[in-house]
DRENNUTOR-815414 format. One record per residue (C-alpha): residue in three letters; z, x, y. Coordinates in nm, 2 decimals, padded with zeros to 4 digits. Layout:
% DRENNUTOR-815414
ALA, Z, X, Y
...
//
This chain:
% DRENNUTOR-815414
MET, 01.49, 02.02, -00.38
PHE, 01.82, 02.07, -00.63
LEU, 01.79, 02.10, -01.01
LEU, 02.09, 02.03, -01.18
LYS, 02.18, 02.14, -01.55
GLY, 02.42, 02.05, -01.79
LYS, 02.62, 02.22, -01.96
TYR, 02.70, 02.32, -02.28
LEU, 03.01, 02.42, -02.43
PHE, 03.01, 02.55, -02.86
ILE, 03.37, 02.56, -02.98
SER, 03.39, 02.69, -03.41
ILE, 03.68, 02.67, -03.53
VAL, 03.76, 02.88, -03.85
VAL, 03.60, 02.72, -04.08
ILE, 03.47, 02.35, -03.90
ALA, 03.23, 02.49, -03.62
LEU, 03.22, 02.20, -03.40
LEU, 02.96, 02.08, -03.15
SER, 03.06, 01.93, -02.80
PHE, 02.78, 01.84, -02.48
ILE, 03.03, 01.75, -02.20
CYS, 02.80, 01.60, -01.88
LEU, 02.93, 01.72, -01.58
ARG, 02.87, 01.50, -01.32
ILE, 02.78, 01.59, -00.95
VAL, 02.85, 01.19, -00.84
GLY, 03.18, 00.97, -01.00
CYS, 02.95, 00.80, -01.34
SER, 03.21, 00.57, -01.54
PRO, 03.29, 00.70, -01.90
ASN, 03.06, 00.63, -02.13
LYS, 03.11, 00.26, -02.28
GLY, 02.89, 00.33, -02.58
ILE, 02.53, 00.36, -02.42
PRO, 02.31, 00.10, -02.57
SER, 01.98, 00.25, -02.68
GLU, 01.72, -00.03, -02.74
GLY, 01.51, 00.11, -02.50
ILE, 01.18, -00.08, -02.38
PRO, 01.28, -00.42, -02.43
PRO, 01.01, -00.64, -02.66
GLU, 00.87, -00.90, -02.50
ILE, 00.80, -00.58, -02.25
GLU, 00.58, -00.41, -02.52
LYS, 00.47, -00.72, -02.64
TYR, 00.33, -00.87, -02.29
GLN, 00.26, -00.58, -02.18
SER, -00.13, -00.68, -02.16
GLU, 00.02, -00.93, -01.86
TRP, 00.26, -00.81, -01.60
PRO, 00.58, -00.87, -01.76
LEU, 00.77, -00.55, -01.50
ALA, 00.71, -00.54, -01.13
ASN, 00.50, -00.36, -01.08
LYS, 00.33, -00.39, -01.42
ASP, 00.44, -00.11, -01.65
TYR, 00.74, 00.17, -01.62
SER, 00.51, 00.45, -01.42
ASN, 00.44, 00.16, -01.16
THR, 00.10, 00.20, -01.13
ARG, 00.02, -00.18, -01.02
ALA, -00.31, -00.11, -01.24
THR, -00.46, -00.34, -01.46
GLN, -00.75, -00.32, -01.68
ASP, -00.65, -00.59, -01.93
SER, -00.79, -00.89, -01.61
ASN, -01.08, -01.05, -01.64
ILE, -01.12, -01.07, -01.27
ASN, -01.41, -00.79, -01.12
SER, -01.69, -00.70, -00.89
SER, -01.94, -00.92, -01.01
ASN, -01.66, -01.23, -01.00
VAL, -01.41, -01.19, -00.76
TRP, -01.58, -01.39, -00.55
SER, -01.57, -01.70, -00.77
LEU, -01.20, -01.71, -00.78
GLY, -00.98, -02.03, -00.60
ILE, -00.66, -02.20, -00.59
SER, -00.55, -02.31, -00.93
TRP, -00.25, -02.50, -00.86
ALA, 00.03, -02.39, -00.59
PHE, 00.38, -02.43, -00.65
ASP, 00.59, -02.54, -00.35
PHE, 00.87, -02.30, -00.27
PRO, 01.17, -02.60, -00.18
ALA, 01.36, -02.37, 00.10
VAL, 01.35, -01.98, 00.27
SER, 01.59, -01.75, 00.39
GLU, 01.56, -01.54, 00.70
PHE, 01.22, -01.33, 00.56
GLY, 01.04, -01.62, 00.45
ALA, 01.03, -01.81, 00.04
ALA, 00.93, -01.50, -00.14
ALA, 00.90, -01.15, -00.08
THR, 00.92, -01.06, -00.43
ASN, 00.63, -00.99, -00.74
PRO, 00.60, -01.21, -00.99
LEU, 00.59, -01.13, -01.38
ILE, 00.39, -01.31, -01.62
ALA, 00.42, -01.31, -02.00
ASN, 00.37, -01.57, -02.31
GLY, 00.14, -01.67, -02.02
ILE, 00.42, -01.76, -01.84
VAL, 00.48, -01.72, -01.44
TYR, 00.88, -01.65, -01.42
VAL, 00.91, -01.61, -01.00
GLN, 01.20, -01.60, -00.74
ASP, 01.22, -01.72, -00.40
LEU, 01.48, -01.62, -00.12
ARG, 01.71, -01.84, -00.19
SER, 01.78, -01.72, -00.53
ASN, 01.64, -01.98, -00.68
VAL, 01.44, -01.87, -01.02
PHE, 01.10, -02.08, -01.18
ALA, 00.91, -02.06, -01.51
ILE, 00.59, -02.20, -01.44
ASP, 00.35, -02.23, -01.73
LEU, 00.04, -02.01, -01.56
GLU, -00.25, -02.23, -01.68
SER, -00.16, -02.56, -01.56
GLY, 00.13, -02.51, -01.25
ASN, 00.34, -02.67, -01.50
LEU, 00.69, -02.60, -01.44
ILE, 00.91, -02.54, -01.72
TRP, 01.28, -02.49, -01.61
GLN, 01.45, -02.41, -01.24
LYS, 01.74, -02.26, -01.21
ASP, 01.86, -02.31, -00.87
TYR, 02.14, -02.09, -00.67
ASP, 02.09, -02.17, -00.32
LEU, 02.22, -01.86, -00.24
GLY, 02.02, -01.63, 00.10
VAL, 01.93, -01.25, 00.06
LEU, 01.70, -01.04, 00.26
GLY, 01.44, -00.95, -00.04
PRO, 01.27, -00.82, -00.20
ASN, 01.41, -00.99, -00.50
GLY, 01.28, -01.10, -00.82
PRO, 01.32, -01.09, -01.22
ALA, 01.33, -00.88, -01.48
ILE, 01.23, -00.96, -01.81
GLY, 01.43, -00.82, -02.20
TRP, 01.55, -00.92, -02.46
GLY, 01.52, -01.27, -02.47
LYS, 01.68, -01.33, -02.14
LEU, 01.53, -01.31, -01.79
PHE, 01.77, -01.06, -01.51
VAL, 01.87, -01.20, -01.14
ALA, 02.02, -01.18, -00.89
LYS, 02.24, -01.43, -00.75
GLY, 02.28, -01.41, -00.36
PRO, 02.37, -01.05, -00.22
TYR, 02.68, -01.04, -00.50
ASP, 02.62, -01.07, -00.81
VAL, 02.37, -01.02, -01.12
VAL, 02.29, -01.30, -01.33
ALA, 02.17, -01.30, -01.70
LEU, 01.99, -01.60, -01.80
ASP, 01.80, -01.79, -02.09
LEU, 01.44, -01.65, -02.13
ARG, 01.36, -02.01, -02.25
THR, 01.60, -02.25, -02.13
GLY, 01.68, -02.09, -01.81
ASN, 02.05, -02.12, -01.84
GLU, 02.31, -01.87, -01.76
ILE, 02.41, -01.58, -02.03
TRP, 02.69, -01.41, -01.79
SER, 02.76, -01.31, -01.47
THR, 02.87, -00.96, -01.33
ARG, 03.01, -00.90, -00.96
LEU, 02.91, -00.59, -00.80
SER, 03.03, -00.65, -00.45
GLU, 03.35, -00.73, -00.29
ILE, 03.24, -00.66, 00.01
GLU, 03.18, -00.89, 00.26
THR, 02.77, -00.72, 00.44
VAL, 02.74, -00.48, 00.05
GLY, 02.53, -00.68, -00.14
ILE, 02.17, -00.66, -00.37
ASP, 01.80, -00.67, -00.20
ILE, 01.60, -00.53, -00.54
GLN, 01.39, -00.66, -00.83
LEU, 01.58, -00.58, -01.14
THR, 01.50, -00.35, -01.40
ALA, 01.61, -00.38, -01.81
TYR, 01.52, -00.10, -02.04
ASN, 01.71, 00.12, -02.32
GLY, 01.99, -00.19, -02.33
MET, 02.06, -00.22, -02.00
VAL, 01.94, -00.37, -01.64
TYR, 01.94, -00.16, -01.34
VAL, 02.01, -00.27, -00.98
SER, 02.10, -00.14, -00.67
THR, 02.30, -00.26, -00.39
VAL, 02.23, -00.24, 00.00
PRO, 02.42, -00.11, 00.33
GLY, 02.37, -00.55, 00.50
THR, 02.33, -00.84, 00.37
SER, 02.15, -01.02, 00.68
SER, 02.01, -00.86, 00.99
SER, 02.30, -00.89, 01.21
ASP, 02.55, -00.65, 00.92
PHE, 02.30, -00.32, 00.86
TYR, 02.45, -00.05, 00.96
THR, 02.75, -00.18, 01.09
GLY, 02.99, 00.10, 00.90
GLY, 03.12, 00.17, 00.55
GLN, 02.88, 00.08, 00.36
VAL, 02.72, 00.29, 00.11
GLY, 02.47, 00.19, -00.17
ILE, 02.52, 00.21, -00.53
ILE, 02.30, 00.22, -00.80
TYR, 02.43, 00.02, -01.15
ALA, 02.37, 00.00, -01.45
LEU, 02.45, -00.32, -01.69
ASP, 02.49, -00.36, -02.05
GLN, 02.20, -00.66, -02.08
LYS, 02.46, -00.85, -02.32
THR, 02.71, -00.87, -02.21
GLY, 02.71, -00.74, -01.81
ASN, 02.97, -00.49, -01.78
VAL, 02.84, -00.18, -01.60
ILE, 02.81, 00.14, -01.81
TRP, 02.76, 00.33, -01.49
GLN, 02.67, 00.36, -01.12
PHE, 02.58, 00.61, -00.87
ASN, 02.69, 00.61, -00.51
THR, 02.35, 00.76, -00.36
VAL, 02.57, 00.83, -00.02
ASP, 02.67, 01.26, -00.18
SER, 03.02, 01.17, 00.10
GLU, 03.29, 01.03, -00.02
ASP, 03.42, 01.02, 00.35
ILE, 02.98, 00.89, 00.45
TRP, 02.98, 01.23, 00.65
GLY, 03.25, 01.23, 00.89
ASN, 03.28, 00.85, 01.01
PRO, 03.36, 00.61, 00.70
THR, 03.43, 00.39, 01.03
VAL, 03.08, 00.38, 01.16
ASN, 02.86, 00.57, 00.91
SER, 02.70, 00.42, 00.63
GLY, 02.38, 00.41, 00.42
GLY, 02.14, 00.43, 00.08
GLY, 02.07, 00.21, -00.13
ALA, 01.77, 00.10, -00.35
TRP, 01.57, -00.14, -00.25
TYR, 01.23, -00.12, -00.50
PRO, 01.32, -00.06, -00.85
PRO, 01.20, 00.30, -01.01
ALA, 01.00, 00.43, -01.22
ILE, 01.13, 00.50, -01.58
ASP, 00.89, 00.79, -01.77
THR, 00.96, 00.65, -02.10
SER, 00.96, 00.97, -02.29
THR, 01.23, 01.16, -02.09
LYS, 01.45, 00.82, -02.06
ILE, 01.42, 01.00, -01.71
MET, 01.42, 00.73, -01.40
TYR, 01.31, 00.83, -01.02
TRP, 01.45, 00.59, -00.74
GLY, 01.38, 00.61, -00.33
ILE, 01.63, 00.56, -00.10
GLY, 01.69, 00.37, 00.21
ASN, 01.77, 00.51, 00.55
PRO, 02.13, 00.64, 00.68
GLY, 02.32, 00.47, 00.97
PRO, 02.41, 00.43, 01.24
PHE, 02.07, 00.48, 01.38
PRO, 01.92, 00.66, 01.60
GLY, 02.29, 00.56, 01.76
THR, 02.55, 00.43, 01.92
GLU, 02.78, 00.44, 02.31
GLU, 03.02, 00.68, 02.14
PHE, 02.76, 00.91, 01.88
PRO, 02.39, 00.93, 02.00
ASN, 02.12, 01.01, 01.80
GLY, 02.38, 00.98, 01.53
SER, 02.60, 01.25, 01.63
SER, 02.80, 01.06, 01.38
ARG, 02.72, 01.17, 01.07
PRO, 02.61, 01.59, 01.18
GLY, 02.38, 01.78, 00.85
PRO, 02.15, 01.58, 00.64
ASN, 02.32, 01.25, 00.53
LEU, 02.25, 01.28, 00.14
TYR, 02.14, 01.17, -00.05
THR, 01.92, 00.91, 00.21
ASP, 01.58, 00.96, 00.22
SER, 01.53, 01.11, -00.08
ILE, 01.38, 01.07, -00.39
LEU, 01.69, 01.09, -00.73
ALA, 01.64, 01.13, -01.06
LEU, 01.90, 01.00, -01.28
ASP, 01.92, 01.01, -01.66
SER, 01.94, 00.64, -01.74
ASN, 02.10, 00.69, -02.00
ASP, 02.45, 00.79, -01.80
GLY, 02.29, 00.83, -01.45
SER, 02.39, 01.21, -01.47
LEU, 02.21, 01.34, -01.13
LEU, 01.86, 01.62, -01.26
TRP, 01.76, 01.66, -00.89
TYR, 01.70, 01.52, -00.61
GLN, 01.45, 01.64, -00.26
GLN, 01.52, 01.50, 00.11
VAL, 01.25, 01.46, 00.23
ARG, 01.34, 01.36, 00.61
PRO, 01.70, 01.51, 00.68
HIS, 01.90, 01.32, 00.92
ASP, 01.67, 01.03, 01.01
LEU, 01.73, 00.84, 01.34
PHE, 01.43, 00.58, 01.31
ASP, 01.56, 00.42, 00.97
LEU, 01.26, 00.61, 00.84
ASP, 01.32, 00.52, 00.47
PHE, 01.17, 00.70, 00.20
GLN, 01.19, 00.32, -00.01
LEU, 00.92, 00.24, -00.24
SER, 00.89, 00.26, -00.52
PRO, 00.78, 00.59, -00.74
ILE, 00.48, 00.61, -00.92
LEU, 00.43, 00.88, -01.22
SER, 00.08, 01.03, -01.32
THR, -00.05, 01.33, -01.36
ALA, -00.24, 01.60, -01.11
SER, -00.46, 01.89, -01.17
ILE, -00.23, 02.16, -00.88
GLY, -00.38, 02.49, -00.94
GLY, -00.64, 02.47, -01.28
GLN, -00.31, 02.24, -01.43
ASN, -00.29, 01.94, -01.50
ILE, 00.08, 01.80, -01.41
GLU, 00.32, 01.54, -01.51
ILE, 00.44, 01.47, -01.08
VAL, 00.62, 01.15, -00.95
ILE, 00.45, 01.07, -00.60
GLY, 00.69, 00.88, -00.39
ALA, 00.64, 00.66, 00.00
GLY, 00.80, 00.44, 00.22
LYS, 00.83, 00.37, 00.62
LEU, 00.84, 00.75, 00.72
GLY, 00.49, 00.66, 00.69
LYS, 00.42, 00.97, 00.43
VAL, 00.28, 01.01, 00.05
TYR, 00.49, 01.29, -00.16
ALA, 00.34, 01.45, -00.44
PHE, 00.66, 01.60, -00.70
ASP, 00.73, 01.80, -01.02
ARG, 00.87, 01.55, -01.19
LYS, 01.13, 01.79, -01.38
THR, 01.19, 02.00, -01.10
GLY, 01.11, 01.79, -00.78
GLU, 00.89, 02.09, -00.60
ILE, 00.64, 01.90, -00.34
TYR, 00.27, 02.01, -00.39
TRP, 00.16, 01.77, -00.10
GLU, 00.26, 01.54, 00.16
THR, 00.01, 01.38, 00.32
ALA, 00.11, 01.13, 00.68
VAL, -00.10, 00.77, 00.70
GLY, -00.10, 00.53, 01.00
GLU, -00.01, 00.63, 01.31
HIS, 00.23, 00.82, 01.40
GLN, 00.43, 00.91, 01.73
ASN, 00.73, 01.09, 01.83
ASP, 00.87, 01.03, 01.44
GLU, 00.96, 01.37, 01.43
LEU, 01.24, 01.38, 01.70
GLN, 01.58, 01.49, 01.61
GLU, 01.73, 01.44, 01.93
ILE, 01.68, 01.20, 02.22
PRO, 01.72, 01.29, 02.59
PRO, 02.00, 01.09, 02.80
ASP, 01.89, 00.79, 02.96
THR, 01.55, 00.79, 02.84
THR, 01.36, 00.57, 02.60
ILE, 01.06, 00.70, 02.38
ARG, 00.86, 00.50, 02.17
VAL, 00.82, 00.59, 01.78
LEU, 00.56, 00.53, 01.50
PRO, 00.61, 00.38, 01.24
GLY, 00.94, 00.19, 01.35
PRO, 01.20, 00.07, 01.15
LEU, 00.95, -00.23, 01.02
GLY, 00.59, -00.01, 00.99
GLY, 00.47, 00.31, 00.74
VAL, 00.46, 00.23, 00.41
GLU, 00.66, -00.10, 00.36
THR, 00.54, -00.21, 00.06
PRO, 00.43, -00.09, -00.35
MET, 00.14, 00.09, -00.35
ALA, -00.10, 00.17, -00.68
ILE, -00.30, 00.39, -00.82
SER, -00.58, 00.43, -01.04
ASP, -00.83, 00.69, -01.24
GLY, -00.68, 00.94, -01.00
ILE, -00.67, 00.75, -00.67
ILE, -00.35, 00.66, -00.45
TYR, -00.32, 00.32, -00.26
VAL, -00.13, 00.34, 00.04
PRO, -00.07, -00.02, 00.23
VAL, 00.02, 00.07, 00.60
VAL, 00.21, -00.10, 00.87
ASN, 00.14, 00.03, 01.23
LEU, 00.40, -00.09, 01.38
PHE, 00.58, 00.09, 01.69
ALA, 00.98, 00.06, 01.85
ASP, 01.15, 00.14, 02.15
TYR, 01.48, 00.37, 02.11
THR, 01.76, 00.47, 02.35
SER, 01.97, 00.76, 02.18
THR, 02.20, 00.48, 02.14
SER, 01.96, 00.22, 02.01
LEU, 01.63, 00.04, 01.92
VAL, 01.54, -00.18, 02.21
LEU, 01.56, -00.53, 02.11
ASP, 01.31, -00.64, 02.41
THR, 00.97, -00.40, 02.33
PHE, 00.97, -00.47, 01.97
ASP, 00.71, -00.73, 01.87
ILE, 00.58, -00.77, 01.52
GLY, 00.28, -00.98, 01.62
ALA, 00.16, -00.64, 01.80
GLY, 00.14, -00.46, 01.42
THR, -00.19, -00.35, 01.32
GLY, -00.22, -00.27, 00.96
GLU, -00.48, 00.00, 00.72
PHE, -00.53, 00.06, 00.36
SER, -00.55, 00.45, 00.28
ALA, -00.67, 00.57, -00.14
LEU, -00.54, 00.89, -00.17
ASP, -00.66, 01.19, -00.35
VAL, -00.35, 01.22, -00.65
ASN, -00.49, 01.61, -00.69
THR, -00.50, 01.71, -00.38
GLY, -00.31, 01.43, -00.16
GLU, -00.62, 01.39, 00.06
ILE, -00.75, 01.04, 00.20
LEU, -01.09, 00.93, 00.02
TRP, -01.11, 00.63, 00.29
ASN, -00.94, 00.46, 00.47
LYS, -00.98, 00.04, 00.60
GLN, -00.85, -00.09, 00.95
LEU, -00.67, -00.40, 00.91
ASN, -00.60, -00.68, 01.21
SER, -00.27, -00.78, 01.04
ILE, 00.04, -00.57, 00.86
VAL, -00.02, -00.52, 00.51
LEU, 00.27, -00.63, 00.39
GLY, 00.10, -00.74, 00.01
GLY, 00.15, -00.44, -00.15
ALA, -00.17, -00.26, -00.34
THR, -00.31, -00.36, -00.68
VAL, -00.60, -00.28, -00.92
ALA, -00.82, -00.51, -01.14
ASN, -01.08, -00.31, -01.34
ASP, -01.27, -00.17, -01.01
LEU, -01.11, -00.39, -00.74
VAL, -00.81, -00.26, -00.58
PHE, -00.68, -00.62, -00.37
THR, -00.39, -00.62, -00.05
SER, -00.33, -00.91, 00.19
THR, -00.15, -00.93, 00.50
LEU, 00.12, -01.13, 00.69
ASP, -00.19, -01.35, 00.84
GLY, -00.25, -01.50, 00.51
LYS, -00.59, -01.28, 00.42
ILE, -00.64, -01.15, 00.09
TYR, -00.87, -00.87, 00.01
ALA, -01.05, -00.73, -00.26
PHE, -01.18, -00.36, -00.22
ASP, -01.39, -00.16, -00.46
LYS, -01.15, 00.07, -00.56
THR, -01.36, 00.37, -00.50
THR, -01.50, 00.31, -00.17
GLY, -01.34, 00.11, -00.01
SER, -01.62, -00.09, 00.07
THR, -01.49, -00.54, 00.12
ILE, -01.59, -00.73, -00.20
TRP, -01.40, -01.02, -00.12
GLU, -01.15, -01.21, 00.13
PHE, -00.95, -01.51, 00.18
GLN, -00.75, -01.69, 00.37
ALA, -00.43, -01.85, 00.22
PRO, -00.23, -02.16, 00.32
GLY, 00.05, -01.92, 00.45
GLY, 00.15, -01.57, 00.59
ILE, 00.22, -01.33, 00.27
ASN, 00.50, -01.07, 00.22
GLY, 00.47, -01.06, -00.11
TRP, 00.33, -00.89, -00.39
PRO, 00.10, -01.00, -00.70
ALA, 00.01, -00.98, -01.07
VAL, -00.26, -01.05, -01.23
SER, -00.27, -01.17, -01.57
GLU, -00.66, -01.27, -01.76
ASP, -00.86, -01.52, -01.51
PHE, -00.54, -01.50, -01.27
ILE, -00.39, -01.38, -01.01
VAL, -00.06, -01.54, -00.90
VAL, 00.04, -01.49, -00.50
PRO, 00.34, -01.56, -00.30
VAL, 00.26, -01.70, 00.01
GLY, 00.63, -01.74, 00.18
MET, 00.56, -01.77, 00.53
GLY, 00.45, -02.08, 00.73
PRO, 00.56, -02.46, 00.66
LYS, 00.48, -02.52, 00.34
PRO, 00.57, -02.16, 00.13
GLN, 00.38, -02.18, -00.20
LEU, 00.35, -01.96, -00.47
ILE, -00.01, -01.99, -00.59
ALA, -00.28, -01.93, -00.85
LEU, -00.60, -01.82, -00.77
GLU, -00.83, -01.85, -01.14
LEU, -01.17, -01.74, -01.18
GLY, -01.43, -02.01, -01.16
LYS, -01.24, -02.22, -00.94
GLY, -01.38, -02.09, -00.57
THR, -01.48, -02.28, -00.33
PRO, -01.80, -02.33, -00.42
GLY, -01.75, -02.19, -00.72
ASN, -02.05, -02.31, -01.04
GLY, -02.30, -01.97, -00.95
GLY, -02.51, -02.20, -00.69
ALA, -02.61, -02.49, -00.97
VAL, -02.68, -02.72, -00.70
PRO, -03.00, -02.64, -00.51
PHE, -03.01, -02.52, -00.18
GLN, -03.12, -02.81, 00.06
ALA, -03.10, -02.75, 00.53
ASP, -02.92, -03.08, 00.56
GLY, -02.62, -03.01, 00.68
ILE, -02.38, -03.04, 00.40
ILE, -02.26, -02.80, 00.22
SER, -02.20, -02.91, -00.17
PRO, -01.95, -02.76, -00.41
GLY, -02.18, -02.51, -00.64
GLU, -02.47, -02.51, -00.35
TYR, -02.36, -02.15, -00.24
ASP, -02.21, -01.84, -00.46
HIS, -02.05, -01.66, -00.22
GLN, -01.81, -01.81, 00.06
GLN, -01.59, -01.64, 00.33
LYS, -01.35, -01.80, 00.53
TYR, -01.23, -01.61, 00.93
GLY, -00.98, -01.85, 01.00
ASP, -01.18, -02.17, 01.19
TYR, -01.54, -02.01, 01.07
GLU, -01.67, -02.03, 00.74
LEU, -02.00, -01.82, 00.61
PHE, -02.13, -01.97, 00.26
TRP, -02.50, -01.75, 00.10
LYS, -02.65, -01.73, -00.23
SER, -02.97, -01.51, -00.23
ASP, -03.26, -01.46, -00.51
ASN, -03.46, -01.13, -00.51
THR, -03.70, -01.28, -00.18
THR, -03.44, -01.53, -00.02
ILE, -03.13, -01.59, 00.12
SER, -02.97, -01.88, 00.15
ILE, -02.72, -01.94, 00.43
GLY, -02.40, -02.17, 00.52
MET, -02.26, -02.19, 00.88
ARG, -01.93, -02.39, 00.92
ALA, -01.61, -02.36, 01.29
LYS, -01.40, -02.57, 01.42
ALA, -01.64, -02.62, 01.69
THR, -01.84, -02.89, 01.87
GLY, -02.09, -02.65, 02.05
PHE, -02.30, -02.33, 01.85
VAL, -02.19, -02.14, 01.55
ALA, -02.40, -01.78, 01.51
LEU, -02.39, -01.53, 01.29
GLY, -02.55, -01.18, 01.35
ILE, -02.68, -00.91, 01.09
GLN, -02.59, -00.55, 01.10
PRO, -02.44, -00.55, 01.41
GLY, -02.40, -00.17, 01.58
THR, -02.18, -00.05, 01.92
LEU, -02.02, -00.37, 01.94
MET, -02.32, -00.66, 01.97
LYS, -02.61, -00.51, 02.06
ASP, -02.90, -00.52, 01.79
ALA, -02.77, -00.79, 01.61
ASP, -02.98, -00.95, 01.38
ILE, -02.90, -01.37, 01.52
VAL, -02.93, -01.66, 01.40
LEU, -02.78, -01.89, 01.67
GLY, -02.75, -02.33, 01.58
LEU, -02.63, -02.57, 01.73
VAL, -02.62, -02.97, 01.63
LYS, -02.73, -03.19, 02.02
ASP, -02.77, -03.59, 02.00
GLY, -02.78, -03.53, 01.64
LYS, -03.05, -03.32, 01.61
ALA, -02.97, -03.01, 01.44
GLU, -03.11, -02.67, 01.70
ILE, -03.21, -02.24, 01.51
HIS, -03.25, -01.98, 01.71
ASP, -03.36, -01.73, 01.57
MET, -03.24, -01.46, 01.86
TYR, -03.15, -01.12, 01.96
SER, -02.93, -00.88, 02.14
THR, -03.02, -00.57, 02.34
GLY, -02.72, -00.51, 02.50
ASN, -02.31, -00.43, 02.39
TYR, -02.24, -00.81, 02.50
GLY, -02.58, -00.95, 02.56
PRO, -02.86, -01.12, 02.62
HIS, -02.95, -01.27, 02.33
PRO, -03.33, -01.38, 02.35
GLU, -03.58, -01.52, 02.10
ASP, -03.71, -01.29, 01.87
THR, -04.12, -01.39, 02.01
THR, -03.96, -01.40, 02.35
LEU, -03.94, -00.96, 02.31
GLY, -04.31, -01.08, 02.11
GLY, -04.09, -01.07, 01.76
THR, -04.14, -01.40, 01.52
ASN, -03.93, -01.68, 01.49
ASP, -03.92, -01.57, 01.06
ILE, -03.63, -01.89, 00.94
ARG, -03.78, -02.05, 00.68
VAL, -03.60, -02.43, 00.69
PHE, -03.32, -02.51, 00.87
GLY, -03.10, -02.86, 00.94
GLY, -02.71, -02.93, 01.05
LYS, -02.46, -03.16, 01.10
GLU, -02.17, -03.24, 01.33
LYS, -01.89, -03.41, 01.22
GLY, -01.47, -03.48, 01.27
GLY, -01.44, -03.18, 01.48
TYR, -01.73, -02.94, 01.28
THR, -02.00, -02.80, 01.32
ILE, -02.22, -02.72, 01.01
ILE, -02.57, -02.49, 01.03
GLU, -02.75, -02.42, 00.70
PHE, -03.09, -02.21, 00.66
GLN, -03.36, -01.99, 00.50
ARG, -03.49, -01.67, 00.52
ASP, -03.67, -01.37, 00.36
LEU, -03.39, -01.09, 00.27
VAL, -03.63, -00.86, 00.44
THR, -03.91, -00.98, 00.67
ASN, -04.18, -00.86, 00.85
ASP, -04.06, -00.88, 01.24
LYS, -03.89, -00.50, 01.39
TYR, -03.60, -00.77, 01.57
ASP, -03.50, -00.90, 01.21
HIS, -03.28, -00.69, 00.98
PRO, -03.29, -00.66, 00.57
ILE, -03.04, -00.79, 00.41
THR, -03.04, -00.50, 00.19
SER, -02.79, -00.54, -00.15
GLY, -02.46, -00.46, -00.09
VAL, -02.24, -00.44, 00.19
ASN, -02.41, -00.65, 00.50
LYS, -02.23, -00.54, 00.80
ILE, -02.22, -00.89, 01.04
ILE, -02.07, -01.08, 01.33
TRP, -01.97, -01.45, 01.34
ALA, -01.93, -01.67, 01.64
TYR, -01.89, -02.00, 01.76
SER, -01.90, -02.20, 02.07
GLN, -01.71, -02.54, 02.17
ARG, -01.99, -02.62, 02.42
ASP, -02.39, -02.63, 02.28
ASP, -02.50, -02.39, 02.58
ILE, -02.59, -02.10, 02.47
GLN, -02.63, -01.93, 02.77
ILE, -02.23, -01.96, 02.80
LYS, -02.05, -01.72, 02.62
HIS, -01.84, -01.84, 02.24
SER, -01.51, -01.92, 02.27
THR, -01.44, -01.73, 01.93
ARG, -01.55, -01.43, 01.77
GLY, -01.52, -01.18, 01.49
TYR, -01.65, -00.91, 01.23
GLY, -01.73, -00.94, 00.84
GLU, -01.96, -00.88, 00.57
ILE, -02.26, -01.00, 00.32
ILE, -02.18, -00.90, -00.02
ILE, -02.55, -00.90, -00.20
GLY, -02.50, -00.83, -00.56
//
């Protein structure tokens, strides 16, 4: 850690005392050209209860208590409206965070097009088309009657907030392989943005590129100051081969001090080239890559930096938006800043000095600390270049929420091995850390990579995965409260306001921005329709719904009974196992099918890890299904049944308040002795 202090020079001349303040900048900043001092934009002040910034607030907490969404009603979320993105780029249609202010959603797609949409109705208010592809993330910033966005990889523009008309445009890069991939930030009369060393997956880190942070005058677009995130004019000795730095995510800003905190990207080439293996073209730590920087937002002067990964070989950036918080350390409340990135570690720093208080590794790690790969050797590294902590964290009530990607990469000393690099092989985790110590309080294992960030609404924390699954966890315990299958894959982050959570669903055949609203779930009106075991799942018949691919589960309960509906894209049986033990052993199974137009139900019990599943009555128990029915139609099998929450049969597991683990399955055949074709795990939650 290095702390850099300004120097003050006082000169007295006979009668008149003249006070001069001279800022000795470490990295070249343009001269002060009348620095604005407008503080927080009025829109952000006025609509702070909505979602006016990329990460909700300048501290990047990504947490709201102003929403109506909580664990008691999250089950009723359903799609209120969907807005189709008109075009896609290299990584889908949307890798961004929508903004919400004054009941209007502002969002940008990966073709740089900008949309203003009414939150309540989903109606388009205005649209600004640029059709210029970027890698992302990208996205707008609000302030002073304007919406600021990047127009393609090279320009920043200001749009009229009411009409979308362009007010000014400023080009930041004249180099084809240096561009903008960041959601902008508006503060203190300026717009903050950074370039990174590449504009497409084919030209990143090809040599001679550096990332630069800029502050633009919000009124004119003129550059007020700039900060080079590479501390070497010759890019660590080889400007032809080397490159690096830049910021991918918005900074945190302490509005009481006007100090901003940036996470910085990695150096290149990684891991090296044929001529320069193991990063030998760039000896030394390669500052300020893989660092957190504290900059004065007024003039861009560097106050301190802390590098967490010197001479990075594996593209393990420290790129995420830092989070401002306080922590109890050594019996004192300390102002801290929290950072993380693709290196798969979370750090807590002293906000004033950069001192590290704790660090915690999350996710899987293998060979990632190596500084040299032997010649003619291939090694496997975790996290890989698309692993670790890829998307924004959140914090609430002393807990940090961390979305994690476990995705390996193979390397030689000179290159990434592309033949074995497979995004589909990745898995995810979601971890909760104690802000005071970094201790992991709970951790969830997920089947797909987690690219949906972390977002807190009251007592829930949300995340989402590349396969389109949205999760709501109890923010204290980590229990799964709700799941929702979106219509496509997700690599963007939501905004929450009032009854809505607005999610970019940027992957898949029909990328959309979807607005989930309380009371719009299917089923959705608190079980107002009486339960009937007729094989027809009617809107309002159930209180809760979970969707697991082509298997859907519906339920509602009272003080004594539970009514359940199972629907699967199957021509054979559908089944549900309650409270499974190891694998399937000891699962209390209810299996239903429709044969020759007639529904059958079987109350069963699994005596082994993979069966068999004899009837309860065969084991000396009882059949405790009170009523059942079913239909087979249009390639789907639907079974409905009712049983007591607690029975007197030792082969029935009690269904209790809280989380009840389940295993589900379905088959394309009606023979109950045949193994299921598809199965998975889930939860029934009784509130």
